[in-house]
C-alpha positions as CSV (number, residue, x, y, z in Angstrom):
1,M,83.3,101.4,102.2
2,A,85.8,98.8,101.2
3,F,88.7,101.4,102.1
4,N,87.4,101.5,105.8
5,G,89.8,100.2,108.2
6,T,93.5,100.5,109.6
7,W,96.1,99.7,106.9
8,K,99.8,99.0,107.7
9,I,102.7,99.4,105.1
10,D,103.8,95.8,104.2
11,R,106.3,96.8,101.2
12,S,107.0,99.3,98.5
13,E,108.2,99.4,95.0
14,N,110.2,102.1,93.4
15,Y,109.5,104.5,96.3
16,E,112.9,105.8,96.9
17,K,113.3,106.8,93.1
18,F,109.9,108.5,93.3
19,M,111.1,110.4,96.4
20,E,114.3,111.3,94.6
21,V,112.4,112.7,91.6
22,M,110.0,114.6,94.1
23,G,113.2,116.3,95.3
24,V,113.5,114.6,98.7
25,N,117.0,114.7,100.1
26,V,118.9,111.3,100.5
27,M,118.8,111.2,104.4
28,K,114.8,111.7,104.3
29,R,114.6,109.2,101.3
30,K,116.2,106.5,103.5
31,L,114.1,107.3,106.4
32,G,111.0,107.5,104.3
33,A,111.8,104.2,102.9
34,H,111.2,102.7,106.5
35,D,108.5,104.9,107.9
36,N,106.2,102.3,109.3
37,L,103.2,104.1,107.8
38,K,99.8,103.2,109.0
39,I,96.8,104.6,107.5
40,T,93.2,104.6,109.0
41,I,90.5,105.3,106.5
42,Q,86.9,106.1,107.4
43,Q,84.5,106.7,104.6
44,D,81.0,108.2,105.0
45,G,79.4,108.7,101.7
46,N,81.5,111.3,99.9
47,K,83.4,112.2,103.0
48,F,86.7,110.5,104.0
49,T,88.8,110.9,107.2
50,V,92.2,109.7,106.8
51,K,94.7,109.4,109.7
52,E,98.2,108.8,108.7
53,S,100.6,107.7,111.5
54,S,104.4,107.2,110.7
55,N,107.8,107.4,112.6
56,F,107.9,111.1,111.6
57,R,104.3,112.5,112.1
58,T,100.7,111.7,112.6
59,I,98.2,113.7,110.7
60,E,94.5,113.6,110.1
61,I,93.0,114.7,106.8
62,E,89.2,115.2,106.1
63,F,88.2,115.7,102.7
64,T,85.1,115.2,100.3
65,L,85.3,113.7,96.9
66,G,85.8,116.2,94.1
67,V,86.5,119.1,96.5
68,N,89.9,120.8,96.5
69,F,91.9,120.9,99.7
70,E,95.5,121.5,100.8
71,Y,97.9,118.9,102.1
72,S,101.5,118.7,103.2
73,L,103.7,115.8,102.5
74,A,105.9,114.4,105.2
75,D,108.8,116.0,103.7
76,G,107.1,119.6,103.8
77,T,106.1,119.8,100.0
78,E,102.8,121.6,99.8
79,L,100.0,120.5,97.5
80,T,96.6,121.5,96.7
81,G,93.9,119.0,94.8
82,S,91.2,116.6,95.2
83,W,90.4,112.9,95.5
84,N,87.6,111.5,93.1
85,M,86.2,108.2,92.8
86,E,86.7,106.3,89.5
87,G,84.9,102.9,89.7
88,N,86.4,101.3,92.8
89,K,89.4,103.4,92.8
90,L,90.4,106.5,94.6
91,V,92.1,109.0,92.2
92,G,94.0,112.0,93.6
93,T,95.3,114.8,91.5
94,F,97.4,117.2,93.1
95,T,99.5,120.4,92.2
96,R,102.8,121.1,93.8
97,K,102.6,124.8,95.4
98,D,106.3,125.2,94.7
99,N,106.6,124.3,91.1
100,G,103.2,123.7,89.6
101,K,103.9,120.2,88.7
102,T,101.2,117.4,89.1
103,L,101.4,114.5,91.4
104,T,98.8,111.7,90.8
105,A,97.8,109.1,93.3
106,Y,95.6,106.3,93.2
107,R,94.4,104.2,96.1
108,E,92.5,100.7,95.4
109,I,91.7,97.6,97.0
110,V,93.4,94.5,95.3
111,G,92.9,91.2,97.1
112,D,93.3,91.8,100.7
113,E,95.6,94.8,100.2
114,L,95.4,98.6,99.9
115,V,97.7,99.4,97.0
116,Q,98.7,103.2,96.8
117,T,100.3,104.3,93.4
118,Y,102.0,107.7,93.0
119,I,103.0,109.1,89.7
120,Y,105.3,112.1,89.4
121,E,107.2,113.2,86.4
122,G,106.9,110.0,84.8
123,V,108.1,107.8,87.7
124,E,105.7,105.4,89.3
125,A,106.0,104.1,92.9
126,K,103.6,101.7,94.6
127,R,103.2,101.0,98.3
128,F,101.4,98.0,99.5
129,F,99.2,98.0,102.7
130,K,97.6,95.2,104.9
131,R,94.9,95.4,107.3
């Protein structure tokens, strides 16, 4: 339940490069780097409700650990995959519908921050959120 709460983006590392490798055009990369993302997470056992609010969209996602679901990124990229818990870390493994390549995501609490790590085609980016 450590994930519960509202988290606001504080800073990012290598996020523009990650978006470039994902195929996001330069204009959307510039906007995405300053999206003012806020994530609200509510965990109830193995079920999660995640509300993502940014300058571009607000979306609510519900998922159960280990159960595949479909998801669209803010740039329209469609994915299918699931989140699982490994220790105290949420691990997401998603497959892009357009090219079959894998996007891996991690969410973990480090100190007083929520750290999201994304890995795609060997490029790693991190986004740091504070309550």
